[in-house]
Biotite code that builds the C-alpha atoms (Angstrom):
import biotite.structure as struc

atoms = struc.array([
    struc.Atom([-57.374, -84.070, -54.977], chain_id="A", res_id=1, res_name="MET", atom_name="CA", element="C"),
    struc.Atom([-57.165, -79.885, -54.542], chain_id="A", res_id=2, res_name="THR", atom_name="CA", element="C"),
    struc.Atom([-54.852, -78.339, -52.218], chain_id="A", res_id=3, res_name="LYS", atom_name="CA", element="C"),
    struc.Atom([-56.530, -76.374, -49.933], chain_id="A", res_id=4, res_name="PRO", atom_name="CA", element="C"),
    struc.Atom([-56.532, -72.848, -49.699], chain_id="A", res_id=5, res_name="LYS", atom_name="CA", element="C"),
    struc.Atom([-54.392, -71.110, -46.852], chain_id="A", res_id=6, res_name="LEU", atom_name="CA", element="C"),
    struc.Atom([-55.322, -68.582, -44.599], chain_id="A", res_id=7, res_name="LYS", atom_name="CA", element="C"),
    struc.Atom([-52.447, -66.544, -43.440], chain_id="A", res_id=8, res_name="ILE", atom_name="CA", element="C"),
    struc.Atom([-52.730, -64.354, -40.407], chain_id="A", res_id=9, res_name="VAL", atom_name="CA", element="C"),
    struc.Atom([-50.111, -62.785, -38.158], chain_id="A", res_id=10, res_name="LYS", atom_name="CA", element="C"),
    struc.Atom([-49.960, -63.700, -34.114], chain_id="A", res_id=11, res_name="ARG", atom_name="CA", element="C"),
    struc.Atom([-47.211, -63.138, -31.131], chain_id="A", res_id=12, res_name="SER", atom_name="CA", element="C"),
    struc.Atom([-45.779, -66.440, -31.387], chain_id="A", res_id=13, res_name="VAL", atom_name="CA", element="C"),
    struc.Atom([-42.454, -66.885, -29.423], chain_id="A", res_id=14, res_name="LYS", atom_name="CA", element="C"),
    struc.Atom([-38.950, -66.994, -31.411], chain_id="A", res_id=15, res_name="HIS", atom_name="CA", element="C"),
    struc.Atom([-35.863, -67.820, -30.831], chain_id="A", res_id=16, res_name="GLU", atom_name="CA", element="C"),
    struc.Atom([-32.952, -65.545, -31.272], chain_id="A", res_id=17, res_name="PHE", atom_name="CA", element="C"),
    struc.Atom([-30.325, -66.443, -34.061], chain_id="A", res_id=18, res_name="THR", atom_name="CA", element="C"),
    struc.Atom([-26.675, -65.701, -33.080], chain_id="A", res_id=19, res_name="PRO", atom_name="CA", element="C"),
    struc.Atom([-26.514, -63.341, -35.710], chain_id="A", res_id=20, res_name="GLU", atom_name="CA", element="C"),
    struc.Atom([-29.587, -61.167, -33.826], chain_id="A", res_id=21, res_name="GLU", atom_name="CA", element="C"),
    struc.Atom([-28.933, -61.795, -31.071], chain_id="A", res_id=22, res_name="ILE", atom_name="CA", element="C"),
    struc.Atom([-25.393, -60.019, -31.973], chain_id="A", res_id=23, res_name="ALA", atom_name="CA", element="C"),
    struc.Atom([-27.600, -57.370, -33.877], chain_id="A", res_id=24, res_name="ALA", atom_name="CA", element="C"),
    struc.Atom([-29.417, -56.736, -30.713], chain_id="A", res_id=25, res_name="LEU", atom_name="CA", element="C"),
    struc.Atom([-26.533, -56.477, -28.692], chain_id="A", res_id=26, res_name="ASN", atom_name="CA", element="C"),
    struc.Atom([-24.833, -53.524, -31.232], chain_id="A", res_id=27, res_name="VAL", atom_name="CA", element="C"),
    struc.Atom([-28.398, -51.890, -30.855], chain_id="A", res_id=28, res_name="GLU", atom_name="CA", element="C"),
    struc.Atom([-28.020, -52.202, -27.356], chain_id="A", res_id=29, res_name="PHE", atom_name="CA", element="C"),
    struc.Atom([-24.866, -50.419, -26.784], chain_id="A", res_id=30, res_name="GLY", atom_name="CA", element="C"),
    struc.Atom([-25.984, -47.779, -29.505], chain_id="A", res_id=31, res_name="GLY", atom_name="CA", element="C"),
    struc.Atom([-29.440, -47.166, -26.807], chain_id="A", res_id=32, res_name="ALA", atom_name="CA", element="C"),
    struc.Atom([-27.029, -47.220, -23.999], chain_id="A", res_id=33, res_name="TYR", atom_name="CA", element="C"),
    struc.Atom([-24.729, -44.481, -25.265], chain_id="A", res_id=34, res_name="ASP", atom_name="CA", element="C"),
    struc.Atom([-27.307, -41.970, -26.256], chain_id="A", res_id=35, res_name="ALA", atom_name="CA", element="C"),
    struc.Atom([-28.925, -42.649, -22.482], chain_id="A", res_id=36, res_name="VAL", atom_name="CA", element="C"),
    struc.Atom([-25.495, -41.728, -21.051], chain_id="A", res_id=37, res_name="GLN", atom_name="CA", element="C"),
    struc.Atom([-25.329, -38.614, -23.456], chain_id="A", res_id=38, res_name="SER", atom_name="CA", element="C"),
    struc.Atom([-28.729, -37.494, -22.885], chain_id="A", res_id=39, res_name="VAL", atom_name="CA", element="C"),
    struc.Atom([-28.023, -37.838, -19.260], chain_id="A", res_id=40, res_name="THR", atom_name="CA", element="C"),
    struc.Atom([-24.785, -35.868, -19.240], chain_id="A", res_id=41, res_name="ALA", atom_name="CA", element="C"),
    struc.Atom([-26.585, -33.114, -21.107], chain_id="A", res_id=42, res_name="ASP", atom_name="CA", element="C"),
    struc.Atom([-28.679, -32.850, -18.440], chain_id="A", res_id=43, res_name="PHE", atom_name="CA", element="C"),
    struc.Atom([-26.547, -32.855, -15.738], chain_id="A", res_id=44, res_name="ASP", atom_name="CA", element="C"),
    struc.Atom([-24.533, -30.083, -17.528], chain_id="A", res_id=45, res_name="SER", atom_name="CA", element="C"),
    struc.Atom([-27.784, -28.159, -17.892], chain_id="A", res_id=46, res_name="ILE", atom_name="CA", element="C"),
    struc.Atom([-28.166, -28.730, -14.433], chain_id="A", res_id=47, res_name="LYS", atom_name="CA", element="C"),
    struc.Atom([-25.453, -27.523, -13.456], chain_id="A", res_id=48, res_name="ALA", atom_name="CA", element="C"),
    struc.Atom([-25.561, -24.783, -15.020], chain_id="A", res_id=49, res_name="VAL", atom_name="CA", element="C"),
    struc.Atom([-28.580, -23.586, -13.896], chain_id="A", res_id=50, res_name="HIS", atom_name="CA", element="C"),
    struc.Atom([-27.617, -23.992, -10.380], chain_id="A", res_id=51, res_name="LYS", atom_name="CA", element="C"),
    struc.Atom([-24.415, -22.493, -10.535], chain_id="A", res_id=52, res_name="ALA", atom_name="CA", element="C"),
    struc.Atom([-27.162, -19.091, -12.606], chain_id="A", res_id=53, res_name="LYS", atom_name="CA", element="C"),
    struc.Atom([-29.296, -19.965, -9.111], chain_id="A", res_id=54, res_name="ILE", atom_name="CA", element="C"),
    struc.Atom([-26.155, -19.486, -6.716], chain_id="A", res_id=55, res_name="THR", atom_name="CA", element="C"),
    struc.Atom([-24.527, -16.735, -8.720], chain_id="A", res_id=56, res_name="GLU", atom_name="CA", element="C"),
    struc.Atom([-28.277, -14.832, -8.367], chain_id="A", res_id=57, res_name="ALA", atom_name="CA", element="C"),
    struc.Atom([-28.778, -15.945, -4.491], chain_id="A", res_id=58, res_name="GLU", atom_name="CA", element="C"),
    struc.Atom([-25.084, -14.614, -3.646], chain_id="A", res_id=59, res_name="SER", atom_name="CA", element="C"),
    struc.Atom([-25.616, -11.714, -5.480], chain_id="A", res_id=60, res_name="ARG", atom_name="CA", element="C"),
    struc.Atom([-29.315, -10.855, -3.369], chain_id="A", res_id=61, res_name="MET", atom_name="CA", element="C"),
    struc.Atom([-27.555, -11.518, -0.286], chain_id="A", res_id=62, res_name="THR", atom_name="CA", element="C"),
    struc.Atom([-24.630, -8.896, -1.111], chain_id="A", res_id=63, res_name="THR", atom_name="CA", element="C"),
    struc.Atom([-27.261, -6.544, -2.257], chain_id="A", res_id=64, res_name="LEU", atom_name="CA", element="C"),
    struc.Atom([-28.995, -6.885, 0.931], chain_id="A", res_id=65, res_name="ARG", atom_name="CA", element="C"),
    struc.Atom([-26.235, -6.174, 3.194], chain_id="A", res_id=66, res_name="CYS", atom_name="CA", element="C"),
    struc.Atom([-25.006, -3.329, 1.518], chain_id="A", res_id=67, res_name="ARG", atom_name="CA", element="C"),
    struc.Atom([-29.089, -2.102, 1.756], chain_id="A", res_id=68, res_name="ILE", atom_name="CA", element="C"),
    struc.Atom([-28.888, -3.063, 5.446], chain_id="A", res_id=69, res_name="ASN", atom_name="CA", element="C"),
    struc.Atom([-25.578, -1.533, 5.939], chain_id="A", res_id=70, res_name="ALA", atom_name="CA", element="C"),
    struc.Atom([-26.258, 1.851, 4.172], chain_id="A", res_id=71, res_name="GLY", atom_name="CA", element="C"),
    struc.Atom([-22.904, 2.467, 3.083], chain_id="A", res_id=72, res_name="PHE", atom_name="CA", element="C"),
    struc.Atom([-19.151, -0.054, 1.290], chain_id="A", res_id=73, res_name="GLU", atom_name="CA", element="C"),
    struc.Atom([-15.876, 0.892, 1.070], chain_id="A", res_id=74, res_name="ASN", atom_name="CA", element="C"),
    struc.Atom([-15.010, 2.584, -2.469], chain_id="A", res_id=75, res_name="ARG", atom_name="CA", element="C"),
    struc.Atom([-11.347, 3.549, -3.565], chain_id="A", res_id=76, res_name="GLU", atom_name="CA", element="C"),
    struc.Atom([-11.190, 7.510, -3.661], chain_id="A", res_id=77, res_name="LYS", atom_name="CA", element="C"),
    struc.Atom([-8.690, 10.196, -4.349], chain_id="A", res_id=78, res_name="PRO", atom_name="CA", element="C"),
    struc.Atom([-7.542, 11.478, -0.930], chain_id="A", res_id=79, res_name="CYS", atom_name="CA", element="C"),
    struc.Atom([-5.442, 14.186, 0.568], chain_id="A", res_id=80, res_name="VAL", atom_name="CA", element="C"),
    struc.Atom([-3.060, 12.710, 2.960], chain_id="A", res_id=81, res_name="ARG", atom_name="CA", element="C"),
    struc.Atom([-1.761, 15.061, 6.033], chain_id="A", res_id=82, res_name="ILE", atom_name="CA", element="C"),
    struc.Atom([0.150, 14.139, 8.142], chain_id="A", res_id=83, res_name="LEU", atom_name="CA", element="C"),
    struc.Atom([0.257, 15.344, 12.165], chain_id="A", res_id=84, res_name="ASP", atom_name="CA", element="C"),
    struc.Atom([3.957, 15.110, 13.785], chain_id="A", res_id=85, res_name="LEU", atom_name="CA", element="C"),
    struc.Atom([3.549, 16.432, 16.820], chain_id="A", res_id=86, res_name="ALA", atom_name="CA", element="C"),
    struc.Atom([0.377, 13.755, 17.434], chain_id="A", res_id=87, res_name="LYS", atom_name="CA", element="C"),
    struc.Atom([1.930, 11.042, 15.511], chain_id="A", res_id=88, res_name="GLY", atom_name="CA", element="C"),
    struc.Atom([-0.843, 10.676, 13.868], chain_id="A", res_id=89, res_name="LYS", atom_name="CA", element="C"),
    struc.Atom([-1.643, 10.863, 9.037], chain_id="A", res_id=90, res_name="LYS", atom_name="CA", element="C"),
    struc.Atom([-5.573, 11.873, 8.476], chain_id="A", res_id=91, res_name="TYR", atom_name="CA", element="C"),
    struc.Atom([-7.077, 11.209, 5.166], chain_id="A", res_id=92, res_name="PHE", atom_name="CA", element="C"),
    struc.Atom([-9.266, 13.709, 3.577], chain_id="A", res_id=93, res_name="PHE", atom_name="CA", element="C"),
    struc.Atom([-11.600, 13.502, 0.240], chain_id="A", res_id=94, res_name="LEU", atom_name="CA", element="C"),
    struc.Atom([-10.205, 15.754, -2.532], chain_id="A", res_id=95, res_name="GLU", atom_name="CA", element="C"),
    struc.Atom([-13.603, 17.014, -2.447], chain_id="A", res_id=96, res_name="THR", atom_name="CA", element="C"),
    struc.Atom([-13.306, 18.151, 0.963], chain_id="A", res_id=97, res_name="ASP", atom_name="CA", element="C"),
    struc.Atom([-10.023, 20.260, -0.243], chain_id="A", res_id=98, res_name="ILE", atom_name="CA", element="C"),
    struc.Atom([-10.778, 23.936, -1.040], chain_id="A", res_id=99, res_name="HIS", atom_name="CA", element="C"),
    struc.Atom([-10.003, 24.048, -4.333], chain_id="A", res_id=100, res_name="PRO", atom_name="CA", element="C"),
    struc.Atom([-8.470, 27.680, -4.415], chain_id="A", res_id=101, res_name="GLU", atom_name="CA", element="C"),
    struc.Atom([-6.952, 27.750, -1.013], chain_id="A", res_id=102, res_name="THR", atom_name="CA", element="C"),
    struc.Atom([-5.682, 23.929, -0.701], chain_id="A", res_id=103, res_name="GLY", atom_name="CA", element="C"),
    struc.Atom([-7.266, 24.019, 2.616], chain_id="A", res_id=104, res_name="LEU", atom_name="CA", element="C"),
    struc.Atom([-9.361, 21.388, 4.228], chain_id="A", res_id=105, res_name="VAL", atom_name="CA", element="C"),
    struc.Atom([-12.940, 22.409, 4.504], chain_id="A", res_id=106, res_name="LEU", atom_name="CA", element="C"),
    struc.Atom([-13.949, 19.964, 7.284], chain_id="A", res_id=107, res_name="ASN", atom_name="CA", element="C"),
    struc.Atom([-10.266, 19.394, 9.452], chain_id="A", res_id=108, res_name="PRO", atom_name="CA", element="C"),
    struc.Atom([-12.417, 17.661, 12.172], chain_id="A", res_id=109, res_name="ASP", atom_name="CA", element="C"),
    struc.Atom([-13.720, 15.038, 10.039], chain_id="A", res_id=110, res_name="LYS", atom_name="CA", element="C"),
    struc.Atom([-11.087, 13.122, 8.454], chain_id="A", res_id=111, res_name="PRO", atom_name="CA", element="C"),
    struc.Atom([-12.508, 9.421, 6.228], chain_id="A", res_id=112, res_name="VAL", atom_name="CA", element="C"),
    struc.Atom([-9.234, 7.729, 7.926], chain_id="A", res_id=113, res_name="ILE", atom_name="CA", element="C"),
    struc.Atom([-7.061, 8.406, 10.315], chain_id="A", res_id=114, res_name="THR", atom_name="CA", element="C"),
    struc.Atom([-3.780, 5.937, 11.407], chain_id="A", res_id=115, res_name="GLU", atom_name="CA", element="C"),
    struc.Atom([-0.987, 6.105, 12.934], chain_id="A", res_id=116, res_name="ASP", atom_name="CA", element="C"),
    struc.Atom([1.995, 7.390, 11.966], chain_id="A", res_id=117, res_name="LEU", atom_name="CA", element="C"),
    struc.Atom([5.024, 4.738, 10.359], chain_id="A", res_id=118, res_name="THR", atom_name="CA", element="C"),
    struc.Atom([8.828, 5.401, 10.770], chain_id="A", res_id=119, res_name="ASP", atom_name="CA", element="C"),
    struc.Atom([8.506, 5.209, 6.893], chain_id="A", res_id=120, res_name="ALA", atom_name="CA", element="C"),
    struc.Atom([6.261, 7.571, 6.924], chain_id="A", res_id=121, res_name="ASP", atom_name="CA", element="C"),
    struc.Atom([8.420, 10.002, 9.404], chain_id="A", res_id=122, res_name="ARG", atom_name="CA", element="C"),
    struc.Atom([11.493, 9.572, 6.842], chain_id="A", res_id=123, res_name="GLN", atom_name="CA", element="C"),
    struc.Atom([9.225, 9.662, 3.348], chain_id="A", res_id=124, res_name="GLN", atom_name="CA", element="C"),
    struc.Atom([7.764, 13.494, 5.121], chain_id="A", res_id=125, res_name="GLU", atom_name="CA", element="C"),
    struc.Atom([11.189, 14.407, 6.382], chain_id="A", res_id=126, res_name="LEU", atom_name="CA", element="C"),
    struc.Atom([12.537, 13.786, 2.578], chain_id="A", res_id=127, res_name="LEU", atom_name="CA", element="C"),
    struc.Atom([9.212, 15.334, 1.102], chain_id="A", res_id=128, res_name="GLU", atom_name="CA", element="C"),
    struc.Atom([9.632, 18.554, 3.053], chain_id="A", res_id=129, res_name="ALA", atom_name="CA", element="C"),
    struc.Atom([13.420, 18.892, 2.603], chain_id="A", res_id=130, res_name="GLU", atom_name="CA", element="C"),
    struc.Atom([13.360, 18.966, -1.251], chain_id="A", res_id=131, res_name="GLU", atom_name="CA", element="C"),
    struc.Atom([12.022, 22.494, -1.235], chain_id="A", res_id=132, res_name="ALA", atom_name="CA", element="C"),
    struc.Atom([15.515, 23.516, 0.024], chain_id="A", res_id=133, res_name="PHE", atom_name="CA", element="C"),
    struc.Atom([17.896, 24.910, -2.409], chain_id="A", res_id=134, res_name="GLU", atom_name="CA", element="C"),
    struc.Atom([21.762, 23.928, -2.007], chain_id="A", res_id=135, res_name="ASN", atom_name="CA", element="C"),
    struc.Atom([21.595, 21.533, 0.836], chain_id="A", res_id=136, res_name="ARG", atom_name="CA", element="C"),
    struc.Atom([24.230, 19.480, 2.502], chain_id="A", res_id=137, res_name="GLU", atom_name="CA", element="C"),
    struc.Atom([25.404, 17.086, 4.781], chain_id="A", res_id=138, res_name="ASN", atom_name="CA", element="C"),
    struc.Atom([28.268, 18.426, 6.908], chain_id="A", res_id=139, res_name="ILE", atom_name="CA", element="C"),
    struc.Atom([29.991, 15.977, 8.948], chain_id="A", res_id=140, res_name="GLU", atom_name="CA", element="C"),
    struc.Atom([30.339, 17.453, 12.093], chain_id="A", res_id=141, res_name="LEU", atom_name="CA", element="C"),
    struc.Atom([32.898, 14.713, 13.407], chain_id="A", res_id=142, res_name="PHE", atom_name="CA", element="C"),
    struc.Atom([34.625, 11.632, 11.922], chain_id="A", res_id=143, res_name="LYS", atom_name="CA", element="C"),
    struc.Atom([32.022, 8.729, 12.536], chain_id="A", res_id=144, res_name="PRO", atom_name="CA", element="C"),
    struc.Atom([33.165, 6.080, 15.380], chain_id="A", res_id=145, res_name="ALA", atom_name="CA", element="C"),
    struc.Atom([31.024, 2.968, 15.295], chain_id="A", res_id=146, res_name="GLY", atom_name="CA", element="C"),
    struc.Atom([27.608, 4.105, 15.862], chain_id="A", res_id=147, res_name="GLN", atom_name="CA", element="C"),
    struc.Atom([28.633, 7.328, 16.575], chain_id="A", res_id=148, res_name="ASP", atom_name="CA", element="C"),
    struc.Atom([27.451, 9.749, 13.708], chain_id="A", res_id=149, res_name="VAL", atom_name="CA", element="C"),
    struc.Atom([26.906, 13.135, 12.920], chain_id="A", res_id=150, res_name="GLY", atom_name="CA", element="C"),
    struc.Atom([25.579, 15.330, 10.763], chain_id="A", res_id=151, res_name="THR", atom_name="CA", element="C"),
    struc.Atom([24.469, 18.981, 10.084], chain_id="A", res_id=152, res_name="LEU", atom_name="CA", element="C"),
    struc.Atom([22.374, 19.942, 7.333], chain_id="A", res_id=153, res_name="THR", atom_name="CA", element="C"),
    struc.Atom([21.929, 23.553, 5.733], chain_id="A", res_id=154, res_name="VAL", atom_name="CA", element="C"),
    struc.Atom([19.667, 24.525, 2.860], chain_id="A", res_id=155, res_name="GLY", atom_name="CA", element="C"),
    struc.Atom([18.152, 27.662, 1.800], chain_id="A", res_id=156, res_name="ARG", atom_name="CA", element="C"),
    struc.Atom([14.500, 28.592, 1.231], chain_id="A", res_id=157, res_name="LEU", atom_name="CA", element="C"),
    struc.Atom([13.121, 31.638, 0.502], chain_id="A", res_id=158, res_name="ASN", atom_name="CA", element="C"),
    struc.Atom([15.900, 33.559, 0.644], chain_id="A", res_id=159, res_name="GLY", atom_name="CA", element="C"),
    struc.Atom([17.437, 32.600, 3.642], chain_id="A", res_id=160, res_name="LYS", atom_name="CA", element="C"),
    struc.Atom([19.258, 29.342, 5.600], chain_id="A", res_id=161, res_name="TRP", atom_name="CA", element="C"),
    struc.Atom([18.265, 26.775, 8.353], chain_id="A", res_id=162, res_name="PHE", atom_name="CA", element="C"),
    struc.Atom([20.062, 24.417, 9.626], chain_id="A", res_id=163, res_name="SER", atom_name="CA", element="C"),
    struc.Atom([19.398, 20.904, 11.469], chain_id="A", res_id=164, res_name="ALA", atom_name="CA", element="C"),
    struc.Atom([21.388, 18.284, 13.479], chain_id="A", res_id=165, res_name="LEU", atom_name="CA", element="C"),
    struc.Atom([21.210, 14.637, 13.160], chain_id="A", res_id=166, res_name="ARG", atom_name="CA", element="C"),
    struc.Atom([23.587, 12.818, 15.610], chain_id="A", res_id=167, res_name="VAL", atom_name="CA", element="C"),
    struc.Atom([23.910, 9.371, 17.770], chain_id="A", res_id=168, res_name="THR", atom_name="CA", element="C"),
    struc.Atom([26.555, 9.486, 20.596], chain_id="A", res_id=169, res_name="ILE", atom_name="CA", element="C"),
    struc.Atom([26.289, 6.108, 22.795], chain_id="A", res_id=170, res_name="GLY", atom_name="CA", element="C"),
    struc.Atom([22.542, 6.243, 24.099], chain_id="A", res_id=171, res_name="LYS", atom_name="CA", element="C"),
    struc.Atom([21.820, 9.757, 22.932], chain_id="A", res_id=172, res_name="ASN", atom_name="CA", element="C"),
    struc.Atom([20.604, 10.915, 19.480], chain_id="A", res_id=173, res_name="THR", atom_name="CA", element="C"),
    struc.Atom([18.607, 14.034, 18.446], chain_id="A", res_id=174, res_name="VAL", atom_name="CA", element="C"),
    struc.Atom([17.149, 14.424, 15.204], chain_id="A", res_id=175, res_name="LYS", atom_name="CA", element="C"),
    struc.Atom([15.774, 17.699, 14.114], chain_id="A", res_id=176, res_name="GLU", atom_name="CA", element="C"),
    struc.Atom([13.648, 18.348, 11.208], chain_id="A", res_id=177, res_name="ARG", atom_name="CA", element="C"),
    struc.Atom([15.112, 20.957, 8.362], chain_id="A", res_id=178, res_name="LEU", atom_name="CA", element="C"),
    struc.Atom([12.034, 23.255, 7.820], chain_id="A", res_id=179, res_name="ASP", atom_name="CA", element="C"),
    struc.Atom([10.920, 26.722, 7.935], chain_id="A", res_id=180, res_name="GLY", atom_name="CA", element="C"),
    struc.Atom([9.788, 26.922, 11.141], chain_id="A", res_id=181, res_name="GLU", atom_name="CA", element="C"),
    struc.Atom([13.425, 27.020, 12.755], chain_id="A", res_id=182, res_name="GLN", atom_name="CA", element="C"),
    struc.Atom([15.477, 30.078, 14.062], chain_id="A", res_id=183, res_name="LYS", atom_name="CA", element="C"),
    struc.Atom([16.808, 31.194, 10.136], chain_id="A", res_id=184, res_name="THR", atom_name="CA", element="C"),
    struc.Atom([19.623, 33.407, 9.089], chain_id="A", res_id=185, res_name="THR", atom_name="CA", element="C"),
    struc.Atom([20.815, 35.482, 5.896], chain_id="A", res_id=186, res_name="LYS", atom_name="CA", element="C"),
    struc.Atom([23.955, 33.671, 5.094], chain_id="A", res_id=187, res_name="GLY", atom_name="CA", element="C"),
    struc.Atom([25.306, 30.150, 4.901], chain_id="A", res_id=188, res_name="ARG", atom_name="CA", element="C"),
    struc.Atom([27.955, 30.245, 6.949], chain_id="A", res_id=189, res_name="PRO", atom_name="CA", element="C"),
    struc.Atom([25.375, 31.629, 9.717], chain_id="A", res_id=190, res_name="ASP", atom_name="CA", element="C"),
    struc.Atom([23.526, 28.761, 9.086], chain_id="A", res_id=191, res_name="ALA", atom_name="CA", element="C"),
    struc.Atom([26.582, 26.456, 9.920], chain_id="A", res_id=192, res_name="VAL", atom_name="CA", element="C"),
    struc.Atom([28.038, 28.432, 13.069], chain_id="A", res_id=193, res_name="LYS", atom_name="CA", element="C"),
    struc.Atom([24.482, 28.365, 14.559], chain_id="A", res_id=194, res_name="GLN", atom_name="CA", element="C"),
    struc.Atom([23.805, 24.378, 14.182], chain_id="A", res_id=195, res_name="GLY", atom_name="CA", element="C"),
    struc.Atom([27.485, 23.968, 15.055], chain_id="A", res_id=196, res_name="VAL", atom_name="CA", element="C"),
    struc.Atom([26.646, 26.025, 18.510], chain_id="A", res_id=197, res_name="LYS", atom_name="CA", element="C"),
    struc.Atom([23.152, 23.881, 18.921], chain_id="A", res_id=198, res_name="ARG", atom_name="CA", element="C"),
    struc.Atom([25.525, 20.932, 18.855], chain_id="A", res_id=199, res_name="PHE", atom_name="CA", element="C"),
    struc.Atom([28.178, 21.952, 20.987], chain_id="A", res_id=200, res_name="THR", atom_name="CA", element="C"),
    struc.Atom([25.845, 22.780, 23.596], chain_id="A", res_id=201, res_name="ALA", atom_name="CA", element="C"),
    struc.Atom([23.982, 19.788, 23.366], chain_id="A", res_id=202, res_name="TRP", atom_name="CA", element="C"),
    struc.Atom([27.011, 17.459, 23.494], chain_id="A", res_id=203, res_name="VAL", atom_name="CA", element="C"),
    struc.Atom([28.564, 19.231, 26.737], chain_id="A", res_id=204, res_name="GLU", atom_name="CA", element="C"),
    struc.Atom([24.801, 18.707, 28.165], chain_id="A", res_id=205, res_name="GLU", atom_name="CA", element="C"),
    struc.Atom([24.805, 15.014, 27.181], chain_id="A", res_id=206, res_name="GLN", atom_name="CA", element="C"),
    struc.Atom([27.996, 13.499, 28.572], chain_id="A", res_id=207, res_name="LEU", atom_name="CA", element="C"),
    struc.Atom([29.773, 16.936, 30.284], chain_id="A", res_id=208, res_name="GLY", atom_name="CA", element="C"),
    struc.Atom([32.294, 19.138, 29.022], chain_id="A", res_id=209, res_name="LYS", atom_name="CA", element="C"),
    struc.Atom([35.444, 17.612, 29.297], chain_id="A", res_id=210, res_name="GLU", atom_name="CA", element="C"),
    struc.Atom([34.043, 14.355, 27.549], chain_id="A", res_id=211, res_name="PRO", atom_name="CA", element="C"),
    struc.Atom([32.775, 16.246, 24.863], chain_id="A", res_id=212, res_name="ALA", atom_name="CA", element="C"),
    struc.Atom([35.417, 18.511, 24.179], chain_id="A", res_id=213, res_name="LYS", atom_name="CA", element="C"),
    struc.Atom([36.868, 15.546, 21.364], chain_id="A", res_id=214, res_name="GLY", atom_name="CA", element="C"),
    struc.Atom([33.748, 15.909, 19.773], chain_id="A", res_id=215, res_name="PHE", atom_name="CA", element="C"),
    struc.Atom([32.679, 20.146, 19.782], chain_id="A", res_id=216, res_name="THR", atom_name="CA", element="C"),
    struc.Atom([36.798, 20.747, 18.749], chain_id="A", res_id=217, res_name="ASN", atom_name="CA", element="C"),
    struc.Atom([36.015, 18.768, 15.639], chain_id="A", res_id=218, res_name="ALA", atom_name="CA", element="C"),
    struc.Atom([32.856, 20.272, 15.357], chain_id="A", res_id=219, res_name="ALA", atom_name="CA", element="C"),
    struc.Atom([34.086, 23.757, 15.737], chain_id="A", res_id=220, res_name="ASN", atom_name="CA", element="C"),
    struc.Atom([36.438, 23.388, 12.246], chain_id="A", res_id=221, res_name="LEU", atom_name="CA", element="C"),
    struc.Atom([33.720, 22.548, 10.727], chain_id="A", res_id=222, res_name="VAL", atom_name="CA", element="C"),
    struc.Atom([33.028, 26.624, 11.332], chain_id="A", res_id=223, res_name="ILE", atom_name="CA", element="C"),
    struc.Atom([35.918, 27.707, 10.018], chain_id="A", res_id=224, res_name="ALA", atom_name="CA", element="C"),
    struc.Atom([35.967, 25.041, 6.804], chain_id="A", res_id=225, res_name="GLU", atom_name="CA", element="C"),
    struc.Atom([32.945, 27.057, 6.012], chain_id="A", res_id=226, res_name="HIS", atom_name="CA", element="C"),
    struc.Atom([33.367, 29.986, 6.912], chain_id="A", res_id=227, res_name="ALA", atom_name="CA", element="C"),
    struc.Atom([34.046, 31.386, 2.824], chain_id="A", res_id=228, res_name="GLU", atom_name="CA", element="C"),
    struc.Atom([31.322, 29.170, 1.326], chain_id="A", res_id=229, res_name="ARG", atom_name="CA", element="C"),
    struc.Atom([28.128, 31.290, 0.322], chain_id="A", res_id=230, res_name="GLU", atom_name="CA", element="C"),
    struc.Atom([26.369, 28.889, -1.486], chain_id="A", res_id=231, res_name="GLU", atom_name="CA", element="C"),
])
């Protein structure tokens, strides 16, 4: 009997996975899952980068709009500081507002910044002003006792001598400036003598003649000690 010839065709039929096939599918699934996570992470990273760029652009846009609307912005520029001790103010002028030859302010009524003077400003200004004086010396007017101190500062400027009192006795204080606006003398001994006279007049006015004697007697000795010194 002749064996019939079978016609083989492919059809979709149920196939039960073998344990080996299930294991292989699990490995393949794990790889696919990892790929999805990797692509998702890359996509999130790209989105974060673009979102940051958008946020930065929006912030820049807002800043520019504010600058345009305001019409100005603060910038650091070289300025010249001028102190007004009488008014207790310090004024700042742009360097370009200073005449290059005379050094004078072109528009003195229009400082770019006005601030109140501080104690540090006054002290610094005093030190800078006194640096111009030659042969400066602080002379002790009397022996310090507690808070009571007194010095007479003398110095020479442009061939003339100046003096300044810095004294504290109890609640009474006098602090003079050593500057070119004070009364001058030709010699150092005269500057010392003039300063001591101002001191004795001041201390007698503050304390009375009798209570001031201890201070004035000590100060008068200073005149004799410096009578022969010219420099």
